[in-house]
MDAnalysis code that builds the backbone (N, CA, C; Angstrom):
import MDAnalysis as mda
import numpy as np

u = mda.Universe.empty(621, n_residues=207, atom_resindex=np.repeat(np.arange(207), 3), trajectory=True)
u.add_TopologyAttr("name", ["N", "CA", "C"] * 207)
u.add_TopologyAttr("resid", np.arange(1, 208))
u.add_TopologyAttr("resname", ["MET", "ALA", "VAL", "ALA", "PRO", "PRO", "LEU", "PRO", "VAL", "ALA", "TYR", "LEU", "PRO", "GLY", "ALA", "ALA", "GLY", "ARG", "VAL", "GLY", "LEU", "TRP", "ARG", "PRO", "ILE", "ALA", "GLU", "ARG", "LEU", "ALA", "ARG", "ARG", "ARG", "PRO", "ALA", "ILE", "LEU", "CYS", "GLU", "TYR", "PRO", "GLY", "LEU", "GLY", "ASP", "ALA", "ALA", "PRO", "ASP", "PRO", "ALA", "ILE", "ARG", "THR", "MET", "VAL", "ASP", "LEU", "ARG", "GLU", "HIS", "LEU", "LEU", "SER", "SER", "LEU", "PRO", "GLU", "ARG", "PHE", "ASP", "LEU", "VAL", "ALA", "MET", "SER", "MET", "GLY", "GLY", "VAL", "LEU", "ALA", "LEU", "SER", "LEU", "ALA", "LEU", "ASP", "TYR", "SER", "GLU", "ARG", "VAL", "ARG", "LYS", "LEU", "VAL", "LEU", "VAL", "ALA", "THR", "SER", "GLY", "GLY", "VAL", "ASN", "VAL", "ALA", "ALA", "LEU", "GLY", "GLY", "LEU", "ASP", "TRP", "ARG", "ASP", "THR", "PHE", "ARG", "ARG", "LEU", "LEU", "PRO", "LYS", "ALA", "PRO", "THR", "TRP", "PHE", "VAL", "GLU", "ASP", "HIS", "THR", "ASN", "VAL", "THR", "HIS", "ARG", "LEU", "GLY", "ASP", "LEU", "ARG", "ALA", "PRO", "THR", "LEU", "LEU", "VAL", "PHE", "GLY", "GLU", "GLN", "ASP", "LEU", "ILE", "ALA", "PRO", "VAL", "ALA", "VAL", "GLY", "LYS", "PHE", "LEU", "ARG", "SER", "MET", "LEU", "PRO", "ASP", "ALA", "ARG", "LEU", "GLU", "VAL", "ILE", "PRO", "ASP", "VAL", "THR", "HIS", "ASP", "LEU", "GLN", "GLU", "GLU", "CYS", "PRO", "ASP", "LEU", "LEU", "ALA", "SER", "LEU", "ILE", "GLU", "ALA", "HIS", "LEU", "ARG", "ARG", "ALA", "GLN", "PRO"])
u.atoms.positions = np.array([
    [0.837, -1.196, 0.000],
    [0.000, 0.000, 0.000],
    [0.873, 1.248, 0.000],
    [0.637, 2.145, -0.937],
    [1.461, 3.338, -1.062],
    [1.205, 4.294, 0.101],
    [2.289, 4.916, 0.571],
    [2.184, 5.892, 1.651],
    [2.003, 7.276, 1.038],
    [1.012, 7.992, 1.505],
    [0.753, 9.329, 0.978],
    [1.903, 10.262, 1.337],
    [2.302, 11.125, 0.420],
    [3.390, 12.059, 0.727],
    [2.962, 13.026, 1.815],
    [3.906, 13.550, 2.593],
    [3.545, 14.499, 3.656],
    [2.936, 15.765, 3.079],
    [2.035, 16.336, 3.822],
    [1.408, 17.578, 3.386],
    [2.407, 18.731, 3.466],
    [2.237, 19.742, 2.615],
    [3.061, 20.941, 2.766],
    [2.714, 21.670, 4.050],
    [3.683, 22.435, 4.548],
    [3.491, 23.218, 5.765],
    [3.524, 24.696, 5.392],
    [2.455, 25.415, 5.715],
    [2.396, 26.857, 5.493],
    [2.809, 27.567, 6.775],
    [3.710, 28.537, 6.644],
    [4.220, 29.293, 7.790],
    [3.731, 30.737, 7.706],
    [3.065, 31.196, 8.750],
    [2.584, 32.569, 8.837],
    [3.443, 33.354, 9.820],
    [3.988, 34.497, 9.399],
    [4.767, 35.318, 10.339],
    [3.868, 36.123, 11.255],
    [4.487, 36.909, 12.131],
    [3.741, 37.794, 13.008],
    [3.340, 39.074, 12.306],
    [2.946, 40.078, 13.082],
    [2.366, 41.293, 12.524],
    [3.333, 42.073, 11.646],
    [4.626, 41.959, 11.880],
    [5.601, 42.694, 11.082],
    [5.887, 42.022, 9.741],
    [5.363, 40.815, 9.541],
    [5.551, 40.126, 8.270],
    [6.952, 39.593, 8.048],
    [7.710, 39.370, 9.093],
    [9.106, 38.907, 8.956],
    [9.133, 37.397, 8.716],
    [8.725, 37.011, 7.521],
    [8.621, 35.588, 7.207],
    [9.994, 34.921, 7.182],
    [11.050, 35.703, 6.992],
    [12.394, 35.125, 6.990],
    [12.763, 34.464, 8.302],
    [12.123, 34.868, 9.394],
    [12.397, 34.230, 10.682],
    [11.967, 32.772, 10.692],
    [11.022, 32.414, 9.826],
    [10.589, 31.020, 9.730],
    [11.540, 30.192, 8.863],
    [12.351, 30.849, 8.030],
    [13.135, 30.102, 7.042],
    [14.059, 29.045, 7.670],
    [14.854, 29.369, 8.712],
    [15.723, 28.331, 9.288],
    [14.951, 27.128, 9.812],
    [13.778, 27.367, 10.374],
    [12.974, 26.263, 10.903],
    [12.351, 25.479, 9.766],
    [11.831, 26.183, 8.768],
    [11.258, 25.499, 7.604],
    [12.306, 24.646, 6.911],
    [13.535, 25.150, 6.832],
    [14.601, 24.373, 6.185],
    [14.930, 23.114, 6.970],
    [14.847, 23.175, 8.269],
    [15.094, 21.989, 9.075],
    [14.042, 20.907, 8.808],
    [12.820, 21.342, 8.555],
    [11.730, 20.386, 8.338],
    [11.527, 20.035, 6.867],
    [12.163, 20.789, 5.967],
    [11.872, 20.657, 4.532],
    [12.327, 19.327, 3.947],
    [13.220, 18.631, 4.611],
    [13.632, 17.319, 4.091],
    [12.461, 16.356, 4.060],
    [11.529, 16.569, 4.963],
    [10.359, 15.686, 5.036],
    [9.089, 16.358, 4.511],
    [9.026, 17.698, 4.587],
    [7.774, 18.392, 4.295],
    [8.022, 19.644, 3.465],
    [7.347, 19.790, 2.332],
    [7.472, 21.028, 1.550],
    [7.029, 22.227, 2.383],
    [7.749, 23.328, 2.250],
    [7.455, 24.527, 3.026],
    [6.869, 25.613, 2.137],
    [5.875, 26.320, 2.678],
    [5.290, 27.482, 2.017],
    [5.434, 28.655, 2.985],
    [6.311, 29.598, 2.660],
    [6.528, 30.768, 3.497],
    [5.600, 31.882, 3.016],
    [4.606, 32.192, 3.804],
    [3.571, 33.149, 3.398],
    [4.008, 34.582, 3.702],
    [3.837, 35.452, 2.722],
    [4.155, 36.864, 2.887],
    [2.875, 37.685, 2.992],
    [2.979, 38.805, 3.712],
    [1.868, 39.733, 3.821],
    [2.170, 40.953, 2.947],
    [1.377, 41.233, 1.931],
    [1.643, 42.388, 1.063],
    [1.808, 43.682, 1.856],
    [2.900, 44.398, 1.548],
    [3.165, 45.661, 2.226],
    [3.950, 45.534, 3.508],
    [4.261, 44.311, 3.915],
    [5.058, 44.071, 5.116],
    [6.282, 43.248, 4.752],
    [7.353, 43.400, 5.535],
    [8.580, 42.692, 5.192],
    [9.084, 43.163, 3.840],
    [9.433, 42.197, 2.978],
    [9.919, 42.529, 1.641],
    [8.842, 42.399, 0.572],
    [7.604, 42.166, 0.973],
    [6.530, 41.944, 0.005],
    [5.970, 43.264, -0.504],
    [5.709, 43.322, -1.804],
    [5.131, 44.519, -2.407],
    [3.726, 44.749, -1.869],
    [3.318, 45.994, -1.713],
    [1.959, 46.265, -1.219],
    [0.892, 45.912, -2.238],
    [-0.297, 45.682, -1.747],
    [-1.451, 45.409, -2.602],
    [-2.609, 46.242, -2.080],
    [-2.955, 47.345, -2.763],
    [-4.011, 48.227, -2.250],
    [-5.376, 47.568, -2.173],
    [-5.559, 46.421, -2.834],
    [-6.849, 45.731, -2.777],
    [-7.071, 45.054, -1.432],
    [-5.999, 44.867, -0.669],
    [-6.120, 44.199, 0.626],
    [-6.267, 45.264, 1.704],
    [-7.475, 45.403, 2.228],
    [-7.779, 46.468, 3.176],
    [-8.112, 45.965, 4.566],
    [-8.467, 44.700, 4.694],
    [-8.889, 44.162, 5.986],
    [-8.213, 42.818, 6.227],
    [-8.357, 42.307, 7.438],
    [-7.825, 40.981, 7.759],
    [-8.511, 39.899, 6.937],
    [-9.799, 40.088, 6.657],
    [-10.507, 39.118, 5.820],
    [-9.927, 39.119, 4.414],
    [-9.626, 40.299, 3.873],
    [-8.977, 40.381, 2.557],
    [-7.635, 39.653, 2.576],
    [-6.873, 39.876, 3.630],
    [-5.565, 39.235, 3.738],
    [-5.712, 37.724, 3.820],
    [-6.659, 37.268, 4.603],
    [-6.887, 35.829, 4.728],
    [-7.235, 35.211, 3.386],
    [-8.124, 35.841, 2.645],
    [-8.528, 35.288, 1.352],
    [-7.378, 35.343, 0.348],
    [-6.565, 36.384, 0.422],
    [-5.377, 36.472, -0.434],
    [-4.435, 35.297, -0.170],
    [-4.190, 35.004, 1.087],
    [-3.311, 33.891, 1.441],
    [-3.924, 32.559, 1.015],
    [-5.195, 32.401, 1.276],
    [-5.863, 31.136, 0.988],
    [-5.817, 30.809, -0.500],
    [-5.879, 31.830, -1.338],
    [-5.899, 31.595, -2.784],
    [-4.615, 30.973, -3.299],
    [-3.523, 31.113, -2.542],
    [-2.244, 30.569, -2.990],
    [-1.834, 29.306, -2.238],
    [-2.680, 28.850, -1.327],
    [-2.369, 27.653, -0.550],
    [-2.997, 26.418, -1.189],
    [-2.395, 25.246, -0.972],
    [-2.938, 24.017, -1.564],
    [-4.260, 23.614, -0.928],
    [-4.862, 22.591, -1.493],
    [-6.170, 22.150, -1.014],
    [-6.118, 21.662, 0.432],
    [-4.985, 21.103, 0.848],
    [-4.855, 20.620, 2.225],
    [-3.424, 20.854, 2.672],
    [-3.259, 21.290, 3.903],
    [-1.935, 21.658, 4.381],
    [-1.926, 21.674, 5.908],
    [-0.732, 21.655, 6.474],
    [-0.543, 21.919, 7.897],
    [-0.186, 23.393, 8.038],
    [-0.503, 23.982, 9.181],
    [-0.384, 25.426, 9.340],
    [0.364, 25.757, 10.622],
    [1.406, 26.586, 10.490],
    [2.234, 27.020, 11.610],
    [2.231, 28.543, 11.628],
    [1.915, 29.144, 12.775],
    [1.777, 30.596, 12.837],
    [2.467, 31.164, 14.059],
    [3.012, 32.365, 13.866],
    [3.713, 33.080, 14.933],
    [2.929, 34.307, 15.373],
    [2.814, 34.519, 16.670],
    [2.290, 35.749, 17.251],
    [0.926, 36.125, 16.662],
    [0.804, 37.325, 16.038],
    [-0.480, 37.731, 15.473],
    [-0.850, 36.928, 14.234],
    [0.092, 36.197, 13.663],
    [-0.272, 35.267, 12.602],
    [-1.241, 34.217, 13.097],
    [-1.272, 34.029, 14.416],
    [-2.209, 33.080, 15.003],
    [-3.657, 33.479, 14.811],
    [-3.921, 34.781, 14.678],
    [-5.292, 35.227, 14.416],
    [-5.749, 34.698, 13.066],
    [-4.889, 34.841, 12.060],
    [-5.200, 34.314, 10.729],
    [-5.315, 32.798, 10.765],
    [-4.404, 32.166, 11.493],
    [-4.395, 30.698, 11.541],
    [-5.677, 30.162, 12.170],
    [-6.109, 30.755, 13.266],
    [-7.351, 30.317, 13.904],
    [-8.541, 30.513, 12.971],
    [-8.569, 31.650, 12.292],
    [-9.654, 31.931, 11.358],
    [-9.683, 30.906, 10.229],
    [-8.515, 30.592, 9.673],
    [-8.439, 29.603, 8.592],
    [-8.864, 28.225, 9.085],
    [-8.358, 27.829, 10.256],
    [-8.656, 26.493, 10.766],
    [-10.128, 26.340, 11.134],
    [-10.763, 27.420, 11.561],
    [-12.175, 27.353, 11.915],
    [-13.080, 27.394, 10.690],
    [-12.775, 28.265, 9.749],
    [-13.660, 28.460, 8.596],
    [-13.360, 27.539, 7.425],
    [-12.154, 26.967, 7.403],
    [-11.759, 26.063, 6.315],
    [-11.159, 24.795, 6.917],
    [-11.909, 24.182, 7.798],
    [-11.400, 23.025, 8.547],
    [-11.041, 21.857, 7.637],
    [-11.680, 21.766, 6.483],
    [-11.378, 20.673, 5.565],
    [-10.007, 20.833, 4.911],
    [-9.419, 22.020, 5.009],
    [-8.134, 22.274, 4.367],
    [-6.958, 22.247, 5.341],
    [-7.209, 22.535, 6.608],
    [-6.130, 22.581, 7.603],
    [-6.130, 21.282, 8.406],
    [-5.080, 20.481, 8.230],
    [-5.018, 19.192, 8.925],
    [-4.571, 19.366, 10.374],
    [-3.422, 20.013, 10.575],
    [-2.895, 20.248, 11.918],
    [-2.457, 21.695, 12.045],
    [-2.440, 22.159, 13.285],
    [-2.181, 23.557, 13.565],
    [-1.101, 23.685, 14.639],
    [-0.199, 24.657, 14.439],
    [0.799, 25.002, 15.455],
    [0.703, 26.498, 15.695],
    [0.447, 26.893, 16.926],
    [0.360, 28.301, 17.304],
    [1.525, 28.625, 18.234],
    [2.405, 29.512, 17.771],
    [3.603, 29.875, 18.527],
    [3.442, 31.295, 19.065],
    [3.474, 31.442, 20.375],
    [3.393, 32.760, 21.013],
    [2.224, 33.569, 20.478],
    [1.064, 32.955, 20.390],
    [-0.115, 33.617, 19.843],
    [-0.488, 34.842, 20.679],
    [-0.626, 35.993, 19.992],
    [-0.883, 37.249, 20.707],
    [-2.212, 37.881, 20.315],
    [-3.113, 37.108, 19.720],
    [-4.413, 37.626, 19.338],
    [-5.405, 36.496, 19.162],
    [-6.625, 36.870, 18.804],
    [-7.677, 35.873, 18.623],
    [-8.491, 35.619, 19.870],
    [-7.898, 35.953, 21.023],
    [-8.591, 35.900, 22.309],
    [-8.228, 37.187, 23.051],
    [-8.793, 37.390, 24.227],
    [-8.530, 38.616, 24.988],
    [-7.185, 38.486, 25.704],
    [-6.117, 38.776, 24.954],
    [-4.760, 38.613, 25.484],
    [-4.495, 39.590, 26.625],
    [-5.017, 40.808, 26.525],
    [-4.803, 41.804, 27.584],
    [-5.355, 41.310, 28.922],
    [-6.516, 40.670, 28.886],
    [-7.118, 40.162, 30.117],
    [-6.297, 39.034, 30.725],
    [-5.448, 38.415, 29.896],
    [-4.592, 37.323, 30.359],
    [-3.176, 37.802, 30.674],
    [-2.982, 39.127, 30.706],
    [-1.711, 39.687, 31.147],
    [-0.754, 40.095, 30.058],
    [-1.157, 40.021, 28.802],
    [-0.259, 40.356, 27.706],
    [-0.093, 41.858, 27.532],
    [1.140, 42.287, 27.232],
    [1.402, 43.693, 26.959],
    [0.879, 44.070, 25.574],
    [0.416, 45.300, 25.427],
    [-0.068, 45.787, 24.137],
    [1.129, 46.252, 23.310],
    [1.316, 45.650, 22.163],
    [2.456, 45.916, 21.283],
    [2.146, 46.961, 20.220],
    [0.920, 47.420, 20.136],
    [0.472, 48.207, 18.978],
    [1.153, 49.564, 18.838],
    [1.331, 50.303, 19.933],
    [1.977, 51.611, 19.840],
    [3.413, 51.471, 19.354],
    [4.100, 50.468, 19.833],
    [5.478, 50.234, 19.382],
    [5.510, 49.892, 17.909],
    [4.564, 49.082, 17.475],
    [4.477, 48.713, 16.059],
    [4.281, 49.954, 15.192],
    [3.347, 50.817, 15.584],
    [3.079, 52.041, 14.814],
    [4.316, 52.927, 14.747],
    [5.061, 53.008, 15.837],
    [6.244, 53.862, 15.871],
    [7.361, 53.309, 14.990],
    [7.550, 52.015, 15.019],
    [8.634, 51.411, 14.259],
    [8.293, 51.229, 12.785],
    [7.006, 51.020, 12.492],
    [6.577, 50.772, 11.101],
    [5.411, 51.705, 10.756],
    [5.681, 53.009, 10.680],
    [4.574, 53.969, 10.502],
    [3.857, 53.846, 9.161],
    [4.501, 53.270, 8.159],
    [3.886, 53.157, 6.835],
    [3.315, 51.764, 6.557],
    [3.377, 50.907, 7.544],
    [2.899, 49.532, 7.351],
    [1.382, 49.478, 7.321],
    [0.817, 48.491, 6.610],
    [-0.638, 48.284, 6.682],
    [-1.075, 48.090, 8.136],
    [-2.281, 48.480, 8.412],
    [-2.744, 48.489, 9.806],
    [-3.713, 47.352, 10.138],
    [-3.760, 46.310, 9.284],
    [-4.720, 45.223, 9.558],
    [-4.545, 44.667, 10.960],
    [-3.294, 44.337, 11.313],
    [-3.057, 43.685, 12.602],
    [-3.240, 44.667, 13.752],
    [-2.808, 45.914, 13.556],
    [-2.936, 46.915, 14.613],
    [-4.401, 47.147, 14.964],
    [-5.248, 47.156, 13.950],
    [-6.659, 47.444, 14.167],
    [-7.476, 46.204, 14.530],
    [-6.865, 45.041, 14.439],
    [-7.625, 43.811, 14.656],
    [-7.780, 43.498, 16.143],
    [-8.999, 43.250, 16.550],
    [-9.279, 42.808, 17.922],
    [-10.221, 41.594, 17.874],
    [-9.981, 40.740, 16.897],
    [-10.794, 39.536, 16.744],
    [-10.748, 38.697, 18.020],
    [-11.906, 38.224, 18.426],
    [-11.975, 37.324, 19.579],
    [-12.829, 36.116, 19.186],
    [-12.175, 34.986, 18.995],
    [-12.878, 33.765, 18.577],
    [-13.072, 32.800, 19.736],
    [-13.008, 33.329, 20.958],
    [-13.138, 32.462, 22.136],
    [-14.383, 31.582, 22.056],
    [-15.490, 32.151, 21.642],
    [-16.752, 31.403, 21.611],
    [-16.755, 30.309, 20.548],
    [-15.769, 30.306, 19.656],
    [-15.715, 29.307, 18.590],
    [-14.614, 28.270, 18.800],
    [-13.772, 28.455, 19.799],
    [-12.613, 27.575, 19.950],
    [-13.008, 26.109, 20.116],
    [-14.141, 25.857, 20.728],
    [-14.586, 24.482, 20.914],
    [-14.924, 23.769, 19.621],
    [-15.048, 24.530, 18.518],
    [-15.374, 23.939, 17.215],
    [-14.134, 23.607, 16.391],
    [-12.963, 23.978, 16.882],
    [-11.751, 23.776, 16.082],
    [-11.398, 22.294, 16.027],
    [-11.311, 21.761, 14.828],
    [-11.110, 20.321, 14.644],
    [-9.643, 19.926, 14.542],
    [-8.786, 20.823, 14.115],
    [-7.383, 20.470, 13.868],
    [-6.651, 20.230, 15.188],
    [-5.964, 19.099, 15.331],
    [-5.091, 18.918, 16.503],
    [-4.077, 20.060, 16.550],
    [-3.906, 20.643, 17.731],
    [-3.146, 21.895, 17.835],
    [-2.018, 21.779, 18.849],
    [-0.842, 22.263, 18.439],
    [0.293, 22.415, 19.344],
    [0.427, 23.886, 19.688],
    [0.515, 24.187, 20.976],
    [0.708, 25.544, 21.477],
    [2.112, 25.637, 22.057],
    [2.895, 26.604, 21.579],
    [4.266, 26.777, 22.074],
    [4.420, 28.210, 22.579],
    [4.798, 28.346, 23.838],
    [4.950, 29.663, 24.452],
    [6.266, 29.742, 25.214],
    [6.846, 30.943, 25.237],
    [8.050, 31.181, 26.007],
    [7.719, 31.582, 27.429],
    [8.442, 31.037, 28.367],
    [8.151, 31.287, 29.779],
    [8.281, 32.771, 30.140],
    [9.180, 33.491, 29.449],
    [9.434, 34.893, 29.761],
    [8.772, 35.857, 28.766],
    [7.807, 35.390, 28.019],
    [7.140, 36.212, 27.016],
    [6.161, 37.175, 27.692],
    [6.348, 38.477, 27.460],
    [5.451, 39.477, 28.035],
    [4.305, 39.827, 27.095],
    [4.503, 39.619, 25.796],
    [3.464, 39.951, 24.812],
    [2.405, 38.858, 24.753],
    [2.870, 37.622, 24.717],
    [1.958, 36.470, 24.715],
    [2.331, 35.574, 25.898],
    [1.891, 35.920, 27.086],
    [2.294, 35.155, 28.280],
    [1.743, 33.735, 28.269],
    [2.337, 32.918, 29.097],
    [1.947, 31.509, 29.175],
    [0.467, 31.366, 29.496],
    [-0.099, 32.328, 30.196],
    [-1.528, 32.270, 30.523],
    [-2.385, 32.173, 29.271],
    [-1.932, 32.779, 28.166],
    [-2.673, 32.680, 26.902],
    [-2.659, 31.233, 26.414],
    [-1.495, 30.600, 26.478],
    [-1.396, 29.197, 26.070],
    [-2.268, 28.296, 26.929],
    [-2.281, 28.539, 28.224],
    [-3.105, 27.724, 29.121],
    [-4.590, 27.920, 28.829],
    [-4.961, 29.148, 28.521],
    [-6.357, 29.419, 28.193],
    [-6.758, 28.695, 26.912],
    [-5.917, 28.806, 25.876],
    [-6.214, 28.127, 24.615],
    [-6.294, 26.612, 24.815],
    [-5.377, 26.071, 25.600],
    [-5.408, 24.620, 25.857],
    [-6.713, 24.214, 26.527],
    [-7.211, 25.048, 27.431],
    [-8.446, 24.710, 28.147],
    [-9.671, 24.792, 27.250],
    [-9.584, 25.583, 26.170],
    [-10.745, 25.817, 25.323],
    [-10.773, 24.940, 24.074],
    [-9.624, 24.512, 23.604],
    [-9.559, 23.742, 22.370],
    [-9.799, 22.257, 22.645],
    [-10.508, 21.567, 21.757],
    [-10.823, 20.151, 21.990],
    [-9.600, 19.236, 21.974],
    [-8.583, 19.589, 21.177],
    [-7.419, 18.714, 21.016],
    [-6.173, 19.578, 20.935],
    [-5.592, 19.904, 22.100],
    [-4.447, 20.810, 22.128],
    [-3.432, 20.357, 23.169],
    [-2.151, 20.545, 22.820],
    [-1.041, 20.293, 23.744],
    [-0.278, 21.597, 23.915],
    [0.180, 21.866, 25.112],
    [0.919, 23.088, 25.414],
    [2.353, 22.753, 25.783],
    [3.294, 23.412, 25.113],
    [4.709, 23.315, 25.448],
    [5.185, 24.694, 25.884],
    [5.718, 24.783, 27.095],
    [6.271, 26.024, 27.619],
    [7.786, 25.888, 27.666],
    [8.484, 26.796, 26.982],
    [9.941, 26.719, 26.900],
    [10.543, 27.656, 27.940],
    [11.317, 27.133, 28.886],
    [11.883, 27.965, 29.958],
    [12.846, 29.024, 29.420],
    [12.885, 30.178, 30.103],
    [13.869, 31.234, 29.852],
    [13.849, 31.770, 28.423],
    [12.702, 31.727, 27.772],
    [12.571, 32.198, 26.394],
    [11.506, 33.291, 26.357],
    [11.733, 34.301, 25.495],
    [10.806, 35.422, 25.375],
    [9.881, 35.216, 24.171],
    [9.425, 36.332, 23.576],
    [8.531, 36.269, 22.431],
    [9.256, 35.846, 21.156],
    [10.579, 35.886, 21.170],
    [11.368, 35.622, 19.962],
    [11.812, 34.163, 19.888],
    [10.873, 33.254, 19.962],
    [11.214, 31.830, 19.998],
    [11.952, 31.371, 18.754],
    [11.572, 31.904, 17.598],
    [12.202, 31.468, 16.351],
    [13.702, 31.735, 16.362],
    [14.104, 32.833, 17.006],
    [15.515, 33.206, 17.049],
    [16.239, 32.605, 18.249],
    [15.534, 32.437, 19.353],
    [16.182, 31.994, 20.579],
    [16.339, 30.477, 20.663],
    [15.430, 29.733, 20.064],
    [15.515, 28.266, 20.180],
    [14.997, 27.589, 18.905],
    [15.603, 27.872, 17.743],
    [15.079, 27.311, 16.485],
    [15.119, 25.790, 16.433],
    [16.165, 25.185, 16.980],
    [16.261, 23.711, 16.922],
    [15.147, 23.063, 17.734],
    [14.938, 23.566, 18.936],
    [13.887, 23.005, 19.795],
    [12.511, 23.240, 19.178],
    [12.289, 24.431, 18.666],
    [11.001, 24.736, 18.059],
    [10.739, 23.838, 16.860],
    [11.757, 23.653, 16.038],
    [11.600, 22.771, 14.873],
    [11.276, 21.352, 15.300],
    [11.933, 20.876, 16.350],
    [11.691, 19.490, 16.784],
    [10.287, 19.331, 17.357],
    [9.788, 20.342, 18.056],
    [8.428, 20.276, 18.592],
    [7.398, 20.264, 17.468],
    [7.622, 21.100, 16.459],
    [6.700, 21.144, 15.324],
    [6.708, 19.819, 14.583],
    [7.891, 19.285, 14.317],
    [7.993, 18.017, 13.587],
    [7.300, 16.892, 14.351],
    [7.508, 16.837, 15.657],
    [6.873, 15.785, 16.459],
    [5.351, 15.896, 16.396],
    [4.851, 17.111, 16.442],
    [3.393, 17.307, 16.373],
    [2.842, 16.884, 15.016],
    [3.519, 17.256, 13.949],
    [3.038, 16.925, 12.616],
    [3.107, 15.430, 12.334],
    [4.027, 14.743, 12.988],
    [4.191, 13.299, 12.774],
    [3.286, 12.470, 13.659],
    [2.779, 13.066, 14.702],
    [1.961, 12.305, 15.653],
    [0.687, 11.809, 14.979],
    [0.416, 10.537, 15.156],
    [-0.764, 9.958, 14.527],
    [-2.039, 10.563, 15.096],
    [-3.000, 10.799, 14.226],
    [-4.285, 11.298, 14.678],
    [-5.188, 10.139, 15.064],
    [-5.993, 10.319, 16.107],
    [-6.897, 9.231, 16.533],
    [-7.957, 8.953, 15.475],
])
């Protein structure tokens, strides 16, 4: 019996669109899984697209270039897009990895620092989709079908561990990994460990 090839893995960056931070991790996993590094128009090195005005526009733009079925890995505010995709297009997202998720739920109520003023100061010409987004999908988390890995840094002030614990309590099938002595910059501080956690999650058999 032929073994189906592994699904491609789509990587979503955080609000600044620094998709290059995913590249070292994607390369570690690429021997087994094709990688799709998603760019946000107008952020990072991606050309702007004036047709994309809202988070919904951005989501549909990304979805149009993704395969029919894929695994999804997201960083920080990319988790808002990832949750939206996994909830609304559950037939396309097999497994989900949320790293230092800083949106989609009431992060401020869980102790997270507000990053928006700093973002505006450092990137004054950047699109404002993420800055203006206050999506809260808490009431829908129980409907998420994709097995989910949650990875948080113990010293993260933007997305504190309390956010990971909350998501774990609300999602039907979620595991939480807390990495000691790590901040919000997990991709840079512990790429080998992060890659190994993602690979283990993607390889784990589904019930």
